Structure formats: C-alpha cells, structure tokens
C-alpha positions in Angstrom: 15.2 3.3 15.9 11.8 4.1 17.3 8.8 2.6 15.5 6.6 5.6 16.2 6.3 8.7 14.1 9.3 11.0 14.4 7.2 13.9 15.6 5.6 12.4 18.7 3.3 15.5 19.2 1.4 14.6 16.0 -1.4 12.0 16.1 -0.5 9.5 13.4 -3.0 8.9 10.6 -2.9 5.2 11.4 -1.8 3.4 14.6 -1.4 -0.3 15.3 -1.2 -1.2 19.0 -0.1 -4.8 19.8 -2.1 -6.2 16.9 -2.2 -10.0 16.6 -3.7 -12.1 13.8 -3.5 -15.8 13.1 -5.2 -18.1 10.5 -5.6 -21.4 12.2 -2.2 -22.4 13.6 -0.4 -19.8 11.4 0.6 -16.7 13.3 0.8 -13.8 10.8 0.9 -10.7 13.0 2.4 -11.2 16.4 2.1 -7.9 18.4 2.5 -5.3 15.8 3.1 -1.7 17.0 3.3 0.9 14.3 2.5 4.6 13.6 1.9 5.9 10.1 2.6 9.6 9.8 0.5 12.0 7.6 1.6 13.3 4.2 4.5 10.9 3.9 5.1 7.5 2.3 5.8 4.6 4.5 7.1 1.4 2.8 6.6 -2.0 4.4 9.1 -4.6 3.4 9.7 -8.2 4.5 9.8 -11.8 3.2 6.8 -13.4 1.6 4.2 -14.6 4.1 5.2 -12.2 6.8 1.8 -10.4 6.9 2.5 -7.3 4.8 -0.8 -7.5 2.8 -2.6 -8.6 6.0 -1.4 -5.4 7.6 -3.0 -3.4 4.7 -6.3 -5.3 5.0 -6.6 -4.4 8.7 -6.3 -0.7 7.8 -9.4 -0.8 5.6 -11.4 -3.3 7.7 -11.2 -6.3 5.4 -9.6 -8.1 8.3 -10.1 -7.5 12.0 -7.4 -8.3 14.6 -7.7 -11.2 17.0 -6.4 -8.8 19.7 -4.9 -5.4 19.8 -6.2 -2.1 18.4 -6.1 -0.1 15.1 -6.7 3.6 15.1 -7.4 6.2 12.4 -6.7 9.8 13.4 -6.9 8.7 17.1 -10.2 6.9 16.7 -10.3 3.2 17.3 -11.7 1.5 14.2 -11.0 -2.2 14.5 -14.2 -2.7 16.6 -16.5 -0.6 14.5 -19.6 -2.3 12.9 -19.5 -2.4 9.1 -22.1 0.4 8.8 -19.8 2.8 10.8 -16.7 1.6 9.1 -17.9 2.3 5.5 -17.5 6.1 5.6 -14.0 5.7 7.0 -13.1 3.2 4.2 -14.0 5.8 1.6 -11.1 7.9 2.8 -8.7 5.2 1.5 -7.7 4.2 -2.0 -6.4 0.7 -2.6 -4.1 -0.3 -5.5 -4.3 -4.1 -5.7 -1.3 -6.2 -6.6 -2.9 -7.5 -9.9 -4.7 -4.2 -10.7 -8.1 -5.9 -10.4 -9.7 -4.1 -13.3 -13.1 -5.2 -14.5 -12.3 -6.9 -17.9 -15.9 -6.2 -19.2 -15.7 -2.5 -18.5 -13.6 0.1 -20.5 -11.1 2.3 -18.7 -13.5 5.1 -18.1 -16.1 2.8 -16.5 -13.5 1.2 -14.3 -12.6 4.6 -12.9 -16.3 5.5 -12.6 -17.2 2.4 -10.7 -16.5 3.7 -7.2 -18.2 7.0 -8.0 -21.4 5.2 -9.2 -21.3 3.0 -6.2 -21.2 6.1 -4.0 -24.2 7.6 -5.7 -25.3 11.3 -5.7 -22.6 12.3 -8.2 -23.7 13.8 -11.5 -22.7 12.3 -14.8 -20.8 15.5 -15.7 -18.8 15.2 -12.5 -18.0 11.5 -13.2 -16.8 12.4 -16.7 -14.7 15.2 -15.3 -13.2 12.9 -12.7 -12.3 10.3 -15.3 -10.5 12.8 -17.4 -8.7 14.4 -14.4 -7.4 11.1 -13.0 -6.3 9.7 -16.3 -4.4 12.9 -17.0 -2.6 12.6 -13.6 -1.4 9.1 -14.5 -0.4 10.1 -18.0 -3.2 8.2 -19.9 -5.4 11.1 -21.1 -7.9 10.1 -23.8 -7.7 6.4 -22.9 -11.1 6.1 -21.4 -12.6 4.0 -24.2 -9.8 1.4 -24.2 -10.5 -2.0 -22.7 -8.2 -3.5 -20.1 -7.1 -6.3 -22.5 -5.7 -3.6 -24.9 -3.4 -2.2 -22.2 0.1 -3.1 -21.2 0.8 -4.2 -17.6 2.1 -0.8 -16.7 -0.9 0.9 -18.2 -3.3 -1.4 -16.3 -1.5 -0.4 -13.1 -1.9 3.3 -13.9 -5.6 2.8 -14.6 -6.0 1.0 -11.4 -4.2 3.9 -9.6 -6.6 6.4 -11.3 -9.5 4.3 -10.0 -8.0 4.2 -6.5 -7.8 8.1 -6.6 -11.4 8.5 -8.0 -12.8 9.4 -4.6 -9.9 11.8 -3.7 -8.7 9.6 -0.8 -6.6 10.8 2.1 -4.6 7.6 2.2 -3.4 5.4 -0.7 -2.5 1.8 0.0 -0.2 0.2 -2.6 0.0 -3.6 -2.6 3.2 -4.6 -4.6 2.7 -1.7 -7.1 5.7 -2.7 -9.3 5.2 -6.4 -9.4 5.4 -7.9 -12.9 6.7 -4.7 -14.5 10.0 -4.1 -16.2 12.3 -1.6 -14.5 11.3 1.3 -16.7 7.5 0.8 -16.2 8.1 0.2 -12.5 9.9 3.5 -12.3 6.8 5.2 -13.9 4.8 3.9 -11.0 7.4 5.1 -8.5 7.3 8.6 -10.0 3.5 8.6 -9.7 3.7 7.6 -6.0 6.1 10.5 -5.5 3.9 12.9 -7.4 0.8 12.0 -5.4 2.7 12.5 -2.1 4.4 15.7 -3.1 1.7 17.4 -5.2 -1.4 16.2 -3.6 -0.2 15.4 0.0 -1.5 11.9 -0.1 -0.4 9.7 2.7 1.0 6.5 1.2 1.6 3.0 2.5 3.5 0.8 0.1 4.0 -3.0 0.5 6.8 -4.2 -1.8 9.6 -6.6 -2.3 11.2 -4.2 -4.8 14.0 -2.5 -2.9 14.8 -0.1 -5.7 11.2 1.1 -5.5 11.3 1.1 -1.7 14.5 3.3 -1.6 13.1 5.7 -4.1 9.6 6.4 -2.8 10.0 5.9 1.0 10.1 8.6 3.7 10.3 5.7 6.1 10.9 2.0 5.6 9.4 -0.6 8.0 10.5 -4.2 8.0 8.1 -6.9 9.1 9.6 -10.2 10.1 8.2 -13.1 12.1 5.0 -11.1 12.6 6.7 -8.1 14.2 8.2 -4.8 13.2 11.9 -5.4 13.5 13.2 -2.1 12.2 12.1 1.3 11.0 14.1 4.1 9.5 14.9 6.2 6.5 16.4 4.6 3.4 19.9 5.6 4.6 19.3 4.4 8.1 18.0 1.0 7.1 21.0 0.6 4.7 23.3 1.1 7.7 21.3 -1.2 10.0 23.6 -3.7 11.6 20.9 -6.4 11.9 22.1 -9.3 9.6 18.5 -10.3 8.7 17.7 -6.8 7.6 20.8 -6.6 5.5 20.2 -10.0 3.9 16.8 -8.9 2.8 17.6 -5.5 1.4 20.7 -7.0 -0.4 18.8 -10.0 -1.6 21.1 -12.6 -0.1 20.1 -16.1 0.8 20.9 -17.3 4.3 23.5 -20.0 5.0 20.7 -22.4 6.0 19.0 -21.9 2.6 22.3 -22.4 0.8 23.1 -25.5 2.8 19.6 -26.9 1.9 20.4 -26.4 -1.8 23.7 -28.2 -1.4 21.9 -31.2 0.0 19.6 -31.5 -3.0 
C-alpha cells in the first residue's frame, strides 16, 4: 500500500520527506515519508516509544528534524525561524494526552487562554467562542466549573474545546482516549468524527486504542522502528499479512516476549 495520499494530484496538508530524529543514541524517526490528506482523519498507531508523539511535535515545530523535510500545504516549514513559524502554528489545535488544563483557571478561562494570547479579540467575541465551543463538545453552561470538578472525560472535552478556540484547520490528538472508560472514550471518538464531518477539520490521531482507531480513521498509519511500515484503511490494515502489524492490532505478545516471561 502506498504511503502517499490516495489522490496524488492533491497537495497534502502535511508531508514528511525522509525525516530523521534521534535523541542521543536513541533513533526515534528513521527516514519517515508520509502524506497527510486534507479533510480526513489519519490515525498513527505503533508500540510505545516508536515516535508517534515525536511525529506530532515536528508538525507544530516543537521539534525540528535532524535531517529531512516537513511541508505544510507544499511550503517547507521545518527550517523556518520561530517568528515565521508562529502564524503557521496558529492553524493547528493540539489535544494533549493528559488534557493539560490550567488548574487555577475555570473552564471558560482555559478556553479563552489562546484567544487572550492572540490579542485583538474583543471580550464579547471571547465569550461567544467559549459558549460555542462548549456547546460543540456537549458541555454548555460549564464555563464556571473548575478542572478539579470535572471527570476525566469532561476534562478531555474541555481540552478539545480549547484546542478548537482558534478555529484550527488541523487538529492533532495525542492519545485522546487514554485513561477513559469505553463509554467516555466513545464520546471522544464521536467528537472526532463530528469535527471531521461537520467542520471539515483535518485530524491526526496518535493512539494505542484500536477500537478508537478503527472507528475514526479514514487512514491508519503504523510506525515501527522509526519508519512507516503500513498505511491503509481500517479494512485494509485488518487484512495486512505482515505479522508485526497483525500482532499489534490484535494485541498479541510476540513469542520472544512470551519466552522471556517463561524464564522469570
């Protein structure tokens, strides 16, 4: 299966070309080539430590590649100085794995934070945005609650509302269902689908949750040993003959791992 977008005539929203990244002696990305198509949800799967979150951080410039290139709408961005990268970064929303809400701020102030950082936005517009985004995530009239008063699923939804505050073109989801029970996780899955279908938001989801991956993905990409080893639809990856791909999506330990347990 090709790892480029299915419509080769379209310029992808994001393109990785032979991207390498290492931390000391640890090689994390080892020649990643990947196209992210517009208006669709691409899910990145793979074992822990294979560089999935590192991939996201390269997209928003929190990390820069050691070699290789990253493009946004055909423009190379990995070599941009911070001042030039900042307006590009505003076109992305980021849902962090642990939600990363400010505990000292109520829900409304958390959502307002990126708007106040941006400046030039009236208080009336900020209040309207808070109400609009909370309504989208099903938490209308929750703006005065504190993060400590919310369940894990509600905190995720507030964090998603904050990620949407600037009306981003692309939403990055880092383990969006981690720590949630299956019902609360499915609420997040439904929101990801809603944002893609109703608002045409391009989504990139990093997850270990295969139920979530199969539900929200237009494409699933598997990252292993620092490289993209497979890309396809949910049905295509289920039928993939590669044993490592099958072991991961089925959640089966390898024979080597089982042998190591037997030796304990």
